[in-house]
C-alpha positions, 0 to 999 in steps of 0.5 A: 499499500502506497503512503501518503504523498507516494505515488501508487502506480509506477512506470517501469521497464519490463526486461526480465523473461518474467516480467515479459511473461506476466505482460504477455497474459495481460495481453491475452487475458484482455483480448478474451475479455474483448472477445466476450464483447464481440471485439476482435482485437488479436493478441498475437502481434503484440504477444509477440512483441512483448516476447521479443526484445521490444521496449516494453513499459509496465504500469504497476499499481502497487506492484501489480501489472495493471497495463503496459505498452511497447514501443516500435522501432522508428525504423518501422513507423507505418506510412500513415504516420508520415501524414503527420507533421512533426516527430513522434513515436508509434506504440501498442498498448494492451486496449482497455476493455469497454465497460470495464475500469479503464484507469490503466488506459487513461494513466498510460495515455496520460503519461504518454502525452506527457513523457513524449512532449518531455522528449520534444515529440508531438504525436505518439501513434499506435493502430488498432484493427478495423472489424467493421462492427466491433472497432466503433465500441472501441473507438468511442473509449479511445476517443475519450481517453484522447486519442484521435482516430484516422480514416482506417488503412490497409497494411501491406498485409492486407489486414485494415487497422485505424490509427490513432495518434495523441498529441504529445502534452506536458501534463503535470499530474501523471508525475503526481499519481505515477512514480517513472523509472528514468529509462521508463520509455527509452526512446527509438534514435 
């Protein structure tokens, strides 16, 4: 339990095999909860990224993993991100489940916007699958969290995705609620 004046949440790099396994399990569990609501958000690619050598950051609530994000390598920015002027970072988050507690997604969003701004970036990019009948429910929640959705695009492999962007913005509130390791968000060169 956090003491008065000590943030209950912590952003920490996820590096060990056990921590990566915990993050992968969270992504798979979230995918199952989304599927129960008819929302198609396959976990395979996110789990593969988490288990790889990708940069993974976890949001811990009193020591328990509550959410995580993966930073994609800068060289692999999706083609649609180039239409947004200004530098940015491409991430994938374990998505929130509509109708459930979205505190982790809200804190990750606020923290990402603040941390990106601190590093001189203008945007944070993300993309979610564009299943025609399930995407609107998730997009409404993500818009409420501050993400802007762009028109759906088709990846080179034929998969349709909805690009999302978040404006980087200095926000002092996350630092009050979240303690962060100095290396919690390693940015690609």
